[in-house]
Backbone as CSV, one residue per row, in Angstrom:
resi,resn,N_x,N_y,N_z,CA_x,CA_y,CA_z,C_x,C_y,C_z
1,MET,-14.130,1.198,25.606,-14.227,1.229,24.147,-14.763,-0.108,23.645
2,THR,-15.756,-0.053,22.753,-16.308,-1.275,22.183,-15.255,-1.976,21.358
3,ARG,-15.130,-3.265,21.513,-14.117,-4.015,20.788,-14.774,-4.860,19.714
4,CYS,-14.080,-5.045,18.600,-14.583,-5.892,17.522,-14.577,-7.344,17.963
5,LEU,-15.587,-8.082,17.542,-15.572,-9.518,17.763,-14.676,-10.160,16.735
6,ARG,-13.740,-10.973,17.162,-12.831,-11.628,16.224,-13.547,-12.773,15.539
7,PRO,-13.432,-12.872,14.199,-14.088,-13.975,13.499,-13.537,-15.303,13.972
8,GLY,-14.405,-16.320,14.020,-13.978,-17.663,14.382,-13.361,-18.364,13.208
9,PRO,-12.966,-19.639,13.352,-12.367,-20.388,12.246,-13.328,-20.514,11.080
10,VAL,-12.777,-20.564,9.900,-13.606,-20.702,8.691,-14.247,-22.086,8.683
11,LEU,-15.538,-22.131,8.467,-16.240,-23.421,8.420,-16.064,-24.042,7.059
12,LEU,-15.736,-25.321,7.010,-15.452,-26.002,5.750,-16.664,-26.758,5.260
13,GLY,-16.979,-26.558,3.975,-18.039,-27.343,3.348,-19.398,-26.700,3.491
14,LEU,-20.216,-26.888,2.492,-21.556,-26.315,2.546,-22.398,-26.941,3.636
15,ALA,-22.154,-28.220,3.931,-22.932,-28.866,4.976,-22.712,-28.178,6.304
16,ALA,-21.449,-27.859,6.591,-21.165,-27.173,7.841,-21.739,-25.764,7.817
17,SER,-21.641,-25.106,6.641,-22.171,-23.749,6.537,-23.661,-23.715,6.812
18,ALA,-24.356,-24.742,6.395,-25.805,-24.768,6.581,-26.199,-24.860,8.039
19,MET,-25.250,-25.226,8.911,-25.566,-25.401,10.326,-25.473,-24.101,11.104
20,ILE,-25.044,-22.998,10.448,-24.953,-21.731,11.157,-26.355,-21.293,11.574
21,ALA,-26.529,-21.043,12.846,-27.855,-20.705,13.368,-28.198,-19.263,13.049
22,PRO,-29.496,-18.962,12.886,-29.891,-17.575,12.684,-29.402,-16.663,13.790
23,ALA,-29.320,-17.180,15.028,-28.835,-16.363,16.139,-27.401,-15.923,15.917
24,ALA,-26.583,-16.809,15.325,-25.185,-16.458,15.053,-25.106,-15.371,13.998
25,LEU,-25.971,-15.478,12.974,-25.985,-14.457,11.936,-26.416,-13.115,12.502
26,ALA,-27.384,-13.152,13.402,-27.836,-11.925,14.039,-26.722,-11.313,14.881
27,GLN,-25.950,-12.173,15.553,-24.844,-11.688,16.362,-23.801,-11.001,15.497
28,GLU,-23.501,-11.607,14.322,-22.540,-10.999,13.412,-23.036,-9.637,12.935
29,ALA,-24.314,-9.550,12.603,-24.873,-8.291,12.141,-24.802,-7.230,13.234
30,GLU,-25.071,-7.651,14.468,-25.005,-6.711,15.588,-23.571,-6.223,15.796
31,ALA,-22.603,-7.161,15.676,-21.199,-6.784,15.846,-20.786,-5.772,14.796
32,ALA,-21.239,-5.981,13.539,-20.900,-5.055,12.467,-21.480,-3.671,12.738
33,THR,-22.690,-3.623,13.332,-23.311,-2.346,13.659,-22.552,-1.649,14.777
34,ASP,-22.170,-2.408,15.801,-21.449,-1.838,16.937,-20.036,-1.422,16.555
35,CYS,-19.464,-2.091,15.584,-18.074,-1.854,15.203,-17.985,-1.747,13.684
36,PRO,-18.302,-0.582,13.109,-18.337,-0.472,11.648,-16.996,-0.756,10.984
37,VAL,-15.890,-0.558,11.698,-14.582,-0.810,11.102,-14.329,-2.299,10.894
38,ALA,-15.171,-3.156,11.469,-14.992,-4.601,11.309,-15.013,-5.026,9.842
39,GLU,-15.630,-4.241,8.977,-15.679,-4.610,7.559,-14.296,-4.608,6.916
40,PHE,-13.318,-3.967,7.550,-11.966,-3.940,7.003,-11.167,-5.184,7.356
41,ALA,-11.708,-6.060,8.206,-10.901,-7.141,8.769,-10.342,-8.080,7.703
42,MET,-11.145,-8.478,6.720,-10.671,-9.431,5.738,-9.553,-8.839,4.878
43,GLY,-9.733,-7.591,4.437,-8.697,-6.957,3.636,-7.405,-6.778,4.416
44,LEU,-7.526,-6.386,5.686,-6.335,-6.197,6.507,-5.652,-7.525,6.799
45,ARG,-6.440,-8.564,6.998,-5.844,-9.891,7.226,-5.062,-10.339,5.986
46,PHE,-5.623,-10.098,4.812,-4.910,-10.420,3.577,-3.610,-9.620,3.479
47,GLN,-3.693,-8.332,3.787,-2.526,-7.464,3.654,-1.410,-7.852,4.621
48,GLN,-1.764,-8.254,5.826,-0.746,-8.532,6.838,-0.305,-9.986,6.896
49,GLN,-1.219,-10.921,6.648,-0.936,-12.314,6.966,-0.823,-13.255,5.770
50,SER,-1.312,-12.875,4.607,-1.360,-13.848,3.519,0.018,-14.073,2.900
51,ALA,0.240,-15.300,2.440,1.440,-15.596,1.657,1.342,-14.950,0.280
52,GLU,0.108,-14.811,-0.209,-0.082,-14.223,-1.539,0.417,-12.777,-1.594
53,ILE,0.193,-12.014,-0.506,0.634,-10.609,-0.540,2.150,-10.549,-0.621
54,ARG,2.835,-11.458,0.072,4.293,-11.494,0.004,4.769,-11.851,-1.402
55,ALA,4.058,-12.785,-2.031,4.413,-13.157,-3.403,4.237,-11.972,-4.353
56,LEU,3.156,-11.228,-4.196,2.915,-10.077,-5.056,3.951,-8.978,-4.831
57,GLN,4.313,-8.753,-3.567,5.317,-7.735,-3.266,6.683,-8.118,-3.840
58,LEU,7.072,-9.376,-3.663,8.338,-9.833,-4.224,8.311,-9.790,-5.747
59,GLN,7.168,-10.141,-6.315,7.023,-10.069,-7.775,7.229,-8.645,-8.272
60,ALA,6.635,-7.684,-7.565,6.788,-6.284,-7.961,8.247,-5.852,-7.897
61,TYR,8.941,-6.239,-6.833,10.347,-5.851,-6.723,11.231,-6.602,-7.719
62,ASN,10.883,-7.825,-8.059,11.629,-8.538,-9.103,11.499,-7.820,-10.447
63,ILE,10.294,-7.385,-10.760,10.075,-6.644,-12.010,10.842,-5.326,-11.979
64,ALA,10.780,-4.631,-10.824,11.502,-3.360,-10.699,12.999,-3.560,-10.906
65,THR,13.539,-4.627,-10.349,14.970,-4.906,-10.502,15.335,-5.140,-11.965
66,GLU,14.517,-5.923,-12.647,14.764,-6.203,-14.069,14.739,-4.915,-14.895
67,LYS,13.752,-4.064,-14.644,13.625,-2.825,-15.415,14.752,-1.857,-15.075
68,LEU,15.157,-1.813,-13.811,16.245,-0.929,-13.423,17.557,-1.369,-14.060
69,ASP,17.830,-2.659,-14.035,19.067,-3.163,-14.647,19.121,-2.803,-16.131
70,ALA,17.994,-2.908,-16.802,17.961,-2.566,-18.229,18.212,-1.076,-18.437
71,ALA,17.641,-0.236,-17.580,17.839,1.209,-17.709,19.289,1.587,-17.454
72,VAL,19.904,0.957,-16.457,21.302,1.247,-16.141,22.203,0.793,-17.292
73,ALA,21.920,-0.363,-17.864,22.729,-0.873,-18.972,22.689,0.054,-20.177
74,ALA,21.570,0.749,-20.343,21.413,1.633,-21.503,21.872,3.058,-21.235
75,ALA,22.218,3.366,-19.992,22.539,4.746,-19.615,24.025,5.031,-19.741
76,GLU,24.358,6.249,-20.155,25.756,6.669,-20.173,26.254,6.955,-18.759
77,ASP,25.386,7.510,-17.924,25.766,7.874,-16.555,24.645,7.461,-15.604
78,PRO,24.769,6.295,-14.963,23.700,5.834,-14.070,23.392,6.801,-12.924
79,SER,24.353,7.648,-12.560,24.106,8.586,-11.461,23.072,9.643,-11.831
80,LYS,22.777,9.766,-13.114,21.746,10.703,-13.556,20.352,10.069,-13.560
81,LEU,20.278,8.775,-13.239,18.995,8.080,-13.147,18.466,8.142,-11.722
82,ALA,17.139,8.065,-11.591,16.528,8.074,-10.262,15.373,7.092,-10.194
83,VAL,15.247,6.481,-9.044,14.069,5.702,-8.668,13.306,6.522,-7.641
84,VAL,12.019,6.725,-7.878,11.160,7.447,-6.933,10.188,6.457,-6.339
85,THR,10.189,6.344,-5.026,9.318,5.378,-4.369,8.525,6.015,-3.234
86,ASP,7.305,5.594,-3.123,6.481,5.879,-1.953,7.058,5.091,-0.775
87,LEU,6.585,5.369,0.427,7.038,4.630,1.606,5.988,3.652,2.126
88,ASP,4.858,4.168,2.577,3.891,3.354,3.320,3.179,2.353,2.428
89,GLU,3.283,1.083,2.809,2.741,-0.056,2.081,3.425,-0.289,0.741
90,THR,4.527,0.408,0.499,5.373,0.162,-0.668,6.755,-0.294,-0.217
91,VAL,7.346,0.458,0.705,8.638,0.101,1.293,8.474,-0.380,2.729
92,ILE,7.574,0.245,3.473,7.370,-0.136,4.870,5.914,-0.533,5.125
93,ASP,5.758,-1.438,6.054,4.480,-2.079,6.373,3.960,-1.514,7.691
94,ASN,2.812,-0.821,7.617,2.221,-0.181,8.794,1.010,-0.931,9.342
95,THR,0.835,-2.185,8.950,-0.400,-2.877,9.317,-0.534,-3.130,10.814
96,ALA,0.562,-3.070,11.564,0.450,-3.237,13.020,-0.409,-2.128,13.619
97,LEU,-0.252,-0.909,13.141,-1.102,0.200,13.601,-2.556,-0.055,13.240
98,LEU,-2.794,-0.459,11.990,-4.164,-0.669,11.534,-4.828,-1.799,12.315
99,ALA,-4.066,-2.857,12.596,-4.610,-3.982,13.354,-4.939,-3.567,14.789
100,ARG,-4.093,-2.738,15.391,-4.375,-2.245,16.738,-5.672,-1.434,16.760
101,ASP,-5.813,-0.523,15.769,-7.018,0.294,15.715,-8.246,-0.556,15.423
102,LEU,-8.112,-1.543,14.550,-9.226,-2.438,14.252,-9.669,-3.181,15.507
103,ALA,-8.704,-3.670,16.289,-9.036,-4.384,17.524,-9.786,-3.494,18.505
104,ASN,-9.525,-2.190,18.438,-10.204,-1.234,19.310,-11.447,-0.630,18.671
105,CYS,-11.836,-1.170,17.511,-12.995,-0.650,16.765,-12.840,0.838,16.442
106,HIS,-11.610,1.237,16.183,-11.335,2.618,15.809,-11.140,2.671,14.297
107,VAL,-11.861,3.557,13.630,-11.796,3.643,12.176,-10.426,4.193,11.783
108,TYR,-9.559,3.309,11.300,-8.168,3.708,11.125,-7.942,4.641,9.953
109,ASP,-8.837,4.631,8.954,-8.574,5.507,7.818,-9.085,6.931,8.032
110,ALA,-9.409,7.271,9.285,-9.571,8.677,9.659,-8.202,9.310,9.914
111,TRP,-7.179,8.467,10.084,-5.770,8.855,10.227,-5.487,9.712,11.452
112,ASP,-6.371,9.663,12.456,-6.118,10.450,13.665,-5.220,9.728,14.669
113,THR,-4.766,8.524,14.321,-3.772,7.836,15.147,-2.431,7.743,14.429
114,TRP,-2.335,8.371,13.274,-1.155,8.200,12.425,0.067,8.955,12.950
115,LEU,-0.110,10.187,13.434,1.046,10.972,13.875,1.784,10.300,15.036
116,PRO,1.083,9.776,16.040,1.821,9.029,17.074,2.556,7.821,16.517
117,TRP,1.975,7.148,15.511,2.640,6.008,14.887,3.925,6.453,14.182
118,GLU,3.867,7.585,13.476,5.082,8.089,12.844,6.194,8.318,13.866
119,ARG,5.810,8.807,15.040,6.807,9.117,16.065,7.327,7.867,16.771
120,ASP,6.420,6.975,17.148,6.775,5.891,18.062,6.593,4.494,17.494
121,GLY,5.949,4.375,16.320,5.680,3.059,15.767,6.924,2.399,15.196
122,LYS,6.836,1.085,15.043,7.938,0.293,14.505,7.441,-0.490,13.278
123,PRO,7.364,0.176,12.127,6.917,-0.531,10.923,7.939,-1.581,10.500
124,ALA,7.460,-2.576,9.781,8.341,-3.598,9.208,8.630,-3.236,7.760
125,LEU,9.591,-3.924,7.171,9.887,-3.733,5.752,8.966,-4.588,4.887
126,ILE,8.555,-4.057,3.765,7.865,-4.848,2.757,8.877,-5.843,2.166
127,PRO,8.502,-7.109,1.991,9.435,-8.087,1.422,10.017,-7.618,0.084
128,GLY,11.331,-7.695,-0.017,12.025,-7.310,-1.248,12.448,-5.866,-1.317
129,ALA,11.918,-5.016,-0.417,12.181,-3.575,-0.525,13.650,-3.246,-0.298
130,LYS,14.211,-3.710,0.803,15.599,-3.365,1.108,16.554,-3.922,0.054
131,GLU,16.307,-5.145,-0.375,17.168,-5.749,-1.385,17.166,-4.923,-2.674
132,PHE,15.980,-4.491,-3.095,15.897,-3.692,-4.315,16.593,-2.347,-4.145
133,LEU,16.333,-1.669,-3.033,16.909,-0.341,-2.830,18.423,-0.416,-2.654
134,ASP,18.904,-1.445,-1.965,20.354,-1.633,-1.858,20.967,-1.878,-3.239
135,HIS,20.254,-2.617,-4.081,20.746,-2.886,-5.434,20.809,-1.591,-6.240
136,ALA,19.772,-0.775,-6.151,19.778,0.513,-6.857,20.938,1.371,-6.374
137,ASP,21.157,1.378,-5.078,22.254,2.145,-4.506,23.605,1.644,-5.021
138,SER,23.751,0.327,-5.109,25.018,-0.252,-5.580,25.301,0.089,-7.037
139,LEU,24.241,0.356,-7.800,24.393,0.725,-9.211,24.668,2.215,-9.393
140,GLY,24.635,2.972,-8.306,24.865,4.404,-8.393,23.642,5.209,-8.773
141,VAL,22.478,4.580,-8.728,21.223,5.249,-9.079,20.713,6.040,-7.873
142,ALA,20.198,7.245,-8.123,19.633,8.056,-7.045,18.298,7.477,-6.595
143,ILE,18.072,7.496,-5.284,16.802,7.048,-4.705,16.153,8.250,-4.035
144,ARG,14.892,8.469,-4.341,14.141,9.538,-3.698,12.870,8.937,-3.098
145,TYR,12.686,9.190,-1.827,11.526,8.699,-1.094,10.489,9.823,-1.061
146,VAL,9.375,9.644,-1.778,8.331,10.667,-1.871,7.087,10.117,-1.169
147,SER,6.782,10.689,-0.013,5.738,10.136,0.853,4.881,11.256,1.411
148,ASP,3.628,10.913,1.719,2.742,11.883,2.356,2.768,11.774,3.877
149,ARG,3.856,11.270,4.430,4.075,11.401,5.870,4.263,12.886,6.205
150,ALA,4.068,13.221,7.491,4.074,14.617,7.908,5.479,15.215,7.855
151,ASP,5.624,16.328,7.161,6.931,16.971,7.061,7.398,17.498,8.407
152,GLU,6.447,17.930,9.266,6.847,18.449,10.583,7.398,17.350,11.490
153,GLN,7.203,16.084,11.098,7.762,14.966,11.852,8.849,14.248,11.043
154,LYS,9.491,14.983,10.166,10.465,14.389,9.255,11.593,13.684,9.995
155,ASP,12.048,14.255,11.103,13.138,13.626,11.852,12.771,12.216,12.286
156,HIS,11.510,12.007,12.642,11.074,10.674,13.072,11.077,9.698,11.892
157,THR,10.605,10.162,10.726,10.623,9.282,9.550,12.047,8.975,9.127
158,LEU,12.929,9.958,9.161,14.333,9.711,8.835,14.930,8.673,9.788
159,ALA,14.591,8.786,11.069,15.110,7.825,12.051,14.569,6.428,11.782
160,THR,13.287,6.336,11.428,12.682,5.037,11.125,13.360,4.380,9.926
161,LEU,13.548,5.139,8.857,14.170,4.592,7.652,15.621,4.202,7.916
162,THR,16.313,4.993,8.722,17.701,4.668,9.070,17.762,3.401,9.911
163,ASP,16.849,3.281,10.880,16.814,2.079,11.719,16.549,0.823,10.886
164,LEU,15.787,0.970,9.802,15.492,-0.160,8.928,16.637,-0.464,7.956
165,GLY,17.670,0.365,7.995,18.848,0.104,7.179,18.711,0.450,5.715
166,LEU,17.806,1.371,5.386,17.595,1.721,3.982,18.674,2.693,3.498
167,PRO,19.031,2.613,2.229,20.109,3.458,1.700,19.630,4.851,1.309
168,GLN,20.603,5.766,1.204,20.373,7.129,0.702,19.259,7.846,1.465
169,VAL,19.272,7.725,2.771,18.285,8.405,3.611,18.900,9.702,4.130
170,SER,18.297,10.829,3.755,18.776,12.133,4.217,17.625,13.125,4.089
171,PRO,17.751,14.311,4.703,16.694,15.314,4.545,16.445,15.692,3.089
172,GLU,17.465,15.573,2.244,17.321,15.962,0.837,16.662,14.873,-0.006
173,THR,16.795,13.627,0.408,16.279,12.528,-0.412,14.890,12.069,0.018
174,VAL,14.422,12.527,1.177,13.105,12.144,1.686,12.199,13.366,1.578
175,LEU,11.233,13.305,0.660,10.371,14.448,0.351,8.964,14.155,0.857
176,LEU,8.594,14.826,1.947,7.340,14.517,2.628,6.256,15.541,2.301
177,LEU,5.103,15.358,2.924,3.892,16.103,2.565,4.104,17.608,2.691
178,GLY,3.687,18.280,1.659,3.772,19.719,1.496,3.170,19.969,0.136
179,PRO,4.017,20.184,-0.886,3.478,20.232,-2.251,2.918,18.867,-2.635
180,PRO,1.982,18.814,-3.578,1.487,17.524,-4.071,2.641,16.666,-4.587
181,LYS,2.404,15.365,-4.629,3.470,14.462,-5.066,3.946,14.775,-6.479
182,VAL,3.062,15.221,-7.331,3.477,15.518,-8.701,4.537,16.612,-8.704
183,GLU,4.419,17.589,-7.807,5.404,18.666,-7.736,6.717,18.172,-7.138
184,ARG,6.624,17.265,-6.179,7.860,16.719,-5.610,8.584,15.835,-6.624
185,ARG,7.825,15.134,-7.450,8.476,14.357,-8.517,9.155,15.278,-9.529
186,GLU,8.550,16.439,-9.774,9.165,17.400,-10.684,10.490,17.912,-10.133
187,ILE,10.590,18.035,-8.807,11.861,18.437,-8.187,12.935,17.402,-8.505
188,VAL,12.576,16.137,-8.399,13.530,15.064,-8.711,13.902,15.097,-10.191
189,ALA,12.903,15.293,-11.051,13.119,15.256,-12.494,13.946,16.433,-12.998
190,ALA,14.101,17.463,-12.168,14.884,18.631,-12.600,16.342,18.278,-12.838
191,ASP,16.880,17.318,-12.098,18.287,16.960,-12.302,18.533,15.467,-12.430
192,HIS,17.461,14.686,-12.582,17.597,13.241,-12.794,16.545,12.768,-13.797
193,GLN,16.855,11.684,-14.459,15.857,11.000,-15.275,15.192,9.935,-14.408
194,ILE,13.901,10.107,-14.152,13.179,9.128,-13.338,12.880,7.919,-14.216
195,VAL,13.457,6.781,-13.864,13.262,5.585,-14.676,12.215,4.646,-14.080
196,LEU,11.920,4.796,-12.793,10.905,3.962,-12.155,10.159,4.758,-11.099
197,LEU,8.842,4.576,-11.062,8.003,5.050,-9.968,7.416,3.829,-9.281
198,LEU,7.473,3.802,-7.944,6.935,2.691,-7.164,5.940,3.235,-6.148
199,GLY,4.776,2.597,-6.046,3.789,3.057,-5.083,2.619,2.108,-4.976
200,ASP,1.766,2.359,-3.978,0.596,1.511,-3.750,-0.710,2.240,-4.027
201,THR,-0.659,3.550,-4.188,-1.844,4.321,-4.570,-1.546,5.026,-5.883
202,LEU,-2.571,5.258,-6.680,-2.323,5.673,-8.049,-1.757,7.082,-8.182
203,HIS,-1.987,7.957,-7.192,-1.383,9.278,-7.324,0.118,9.246,-7.035
204,ASP,0.661,8.066,-6.690,2.113,7.895,-6.643,2.718,7.927,-8.046
205,PHE,1.865,7.851,-9.070,2.341,7.735,-10.445,1.988,8.938,-11.315
206,ASP,0.820,9.516,-11.105,0.366,10.572,-12.012,-0.673,11.433,-11.287
207,GLY,-0.578,12.741,-11.492,-1.498,13.661,-10.843,-2.948,13.496,-11.264
208,ARG,-3.186,12.845,-12.403,-4.558,12.647,-12.863,-5.353,11.720,-11.935
209,PHE,-4.656,10.965,-11.099,-5.346,10.041,-10.197,-5.767,10.699,-8.884
210,ARG,-5.291,11.893,-8.612,-5.534,12.514,-7.315,-6.889,13.210,-7.273
211,ASN,-7.688,12.856,-6.272,-8.991,13.505,-6.033,-9.884,13.463,-7.271
212,THR,-9.882,12.325,-7.949,-10.739,12.157,-9.118,-11.668,10.973,-8.885
213,PRO,-12.834,10.958,-9.550,-13.773,9.850,-9.373,-13.151,8.514,-9.751
214,LEU,-13.625,7.456,-9.123,-13.062,6.133,-9.327,-13.148,5.705,-10.794
215,ASP,-14.260,6.020,-11.466,-14.389,5.644,-12.875,-13.327,6.328,-13.736
216,ASP,-13.012,7.583,-13.401,-11.962,8.287,-14.140,-10.603,7.653,-13.878
217,GLN,-10.374,7.227,-12.639,-9.117,6.552,-12.323,-8.979,5.270,-13.142
218,LYS,-10.061,4.518,-13.238,-10.023,3.275,-14.012,-9.735,3.558,-15.479
219,ALA,-10.334,4.629,-16.000,-10.101,4.986,-17.394,-8.637,5.364,-17.625
220,THR,-8.047,6.100,-16.679,-6.640,6.488,-16.814,-5.734,5.274,-16.710
221,VAL,-6.073,4.332,-15.835,-5.313,3.086,-15.747,-5.272,2.407,-17.112
222,ALA,-6.414,2.343,-17.780,-6.471,1.699,-19.095,-5.675,2.489,-20.139
223,GLU,-5.769,3.822,-20.096,-5.042,4.651,-21.053,-3.528,4.458,-20.932
224,GLU,-3.064,4.219,-19.713,-1.627,4.098,-19.452,-1.201,2.637,-19.324
225,ALA,-1.893,1.755,-20.008,-1.651,0.315,-19.847,-0.188,-0.061,-20.070
226,ALA,0.479,0.601,-20.984,1.850,0.220,-21.319,2.855,0.547,-20.211
227,LYS,2.491,1.407,-19.288,3.444,1.829,-18.249,3.469,0.901,-17.043
228,TRP,2.387,0.143,-16.839,2.342,-0.728,-15.670,3.333,-1.876,-15.852
229,GLY,4.240,-2.007,-14.902,5.242,-3.061,-14.987,6.441,-2.701,-15.834
230,THR,6.450,-1.493,-16.409,7.608,-1.047,-17.187,8.230,0.190,-16.538
231,GLU,7.441,1.265,-16.423,7.891,2.480,-15.741,7.231,2.630,-14.373
232,TRP,6.026,2.101,-14.232,5.248,2.233,-12.999,5.060,0.850,-12.376
233,ILE,5.520,0.699,-11.140,5.400,-0.570,-10.418,4.448,-0.360,-9.248
234,VAL,3.272,-0.969,-9.328,2.254,-0.752,-8.298,2.228,-1.932,-7.338
235,PHE,2.081,-1.625,-6.055,2.064,-2.629,-5.003,0.650,-2.819,-4.474
236,PRO,0.283,-4.045,-4.119,-1.075,-4.298,-3.625,-1.280,-3.731,-2.232
237,ASN,-2.447,-3.123,-2.014,-2.819,-2.622,-0.689,-4.319,-2.812,-0.515
238,ALA,-4.682,-3.851,0.221,-6.095,-4.140,0.479,-6.584,-3.520,1.773
239,SER,-5.754,-2.690,2.428,-6.097,-2.141,3.734,-6.907,-0.859,3.653
240,TYR,-6.597,-0.022,2.683,-7.274,1.271,2.567,-7.043,1.812,1.162
241,GLY,-7.899,2.748,0.761,-7.760,3.347,-0.562,-9.031,4.062,-0.973
242,THR,-8.975,4.736,-2.107,-10.137,5.498,-2.570,-11.288,4.593,-2.974
243,TRP,-11.015,3.306,-3.110,-12.025,2.333,-3.512,-12.855,1.820,-2.330
244,SER,-12.502,2.185,-1.098,-13.017,1.477,0.082,-14.527,1.608,0.274
245,GLU,-15.141,2.643,-0.290,-16.584,2.810,-0.138,-17.331,2.561,-1.446
246,ALA,-16.642,2.038,-2.439,-17.289,1.793,-3.732,-18.298,0.651,-3.607
247,PRO,-19.482,0.783,-4.217,-20.457,-0.303,-4.170,-19.991,-1.496,-4.985
248,LEU,-20.392,-2.678,-4.546,-20.041,-3.896,-5.259,-21.049,-4.166,-6.376
249,THR,-20.585,-4.787,-7.441,-21.452,-5.184,-8.545,-21.795,-6.658,-8.374
250,ALA,-23.065,-6.948,-8.194,-23.497,-8.319,-7.925,-24.126,-8.953,-9.172
251,TRP,-24.082,-10.271,-9.222,-24.767,-11.042,-10.261,-26.265,-10.901,-10.053
252,ASP,-26.963,-10.466,-11.074,-28.407,-10.235,-10.980,-29.143,-11.535,-11.291
253,ALA,-29.096,-12.440,-10.344,-29.780,-13.724,-10.516,-30.185,-14.253,-9.146
254,GLU,-31.241,-15.041,-9.126,-31.696,-15.638,-7.878,-30.631,-16.611,-7.353
255,THR,-30.424,-16.606,-6.045,-29.468,-17.520,-5.441,-29.994,-18.948,-5.501
256,VAL,-29.175,-19.837,-6.033,-29.515,-21.260,-6.110,-28.438,-22.023,-5.352
257,ILE,-28.862,-22.836,-4.360,-27.934,-23.590,-3.544,-27.893,-25.038,-4.033
258,GLU,-26.704,-25.520,-4.384,-26.529,-26.893,-4.804,-25.343,-27.502,-4.065
259,GLU,-25.415,-28.774,-3.760,-24.266,-29.429,-3.138,-23.139,-29.534,-4.151
260,TRP,-21.913,-29.375,-3.672,-20.733,-29.445,-4.545,-20.242,-30.883,-4.612
């Protein structure tokens, strides 16, 4: 199997950058052709290794905690409240699988390596996830895990969540792929007031985001501006998404090189 070439250390300064030989640039271009998944490397490195991603994840859970505490304080019966959360890249971190596939030049967002990962993989927790969910549990709030993991492998997901020490894990509280997420959220809403939705992809929040053009998704994001950070808590995911093939918008000007 063709393997991706690992990027070397970042060169510092324009002077050093100017020393890159045309042969090196040609080699990089050839590597990208041989291994098309290599284009995901920077986003995946940010998702798995950056301190910034941890700060953003903790920030999201801090906001969720603040909003949940306010909802509980205003509620007559906190047990009638519910938090609905996605799992992958919201509560649990699957980047080890993606990094393995990237190293093997396997296009990971084809998801043909996902089922073995569900069975045998060892995901990590997203920073702040367990603390927030334990806090919700301590307040008597219902937790529902709504994920597009495979329902036929539900026992494996239940075992994974239990091994990670997450609260309120049971066949009834973990709602996996079958009906669309909007329908599974309606099941929760039948006997609970959903006070928070947590997720990393937009259809974790509203059915209008599912299978719709990117421009329409952006328009809906703007229409629902008041819900972000109040009812809807979105987590960063630079590894994969509906945006991954979107063209970039470039500055329409001639490149001018100046020393800094």
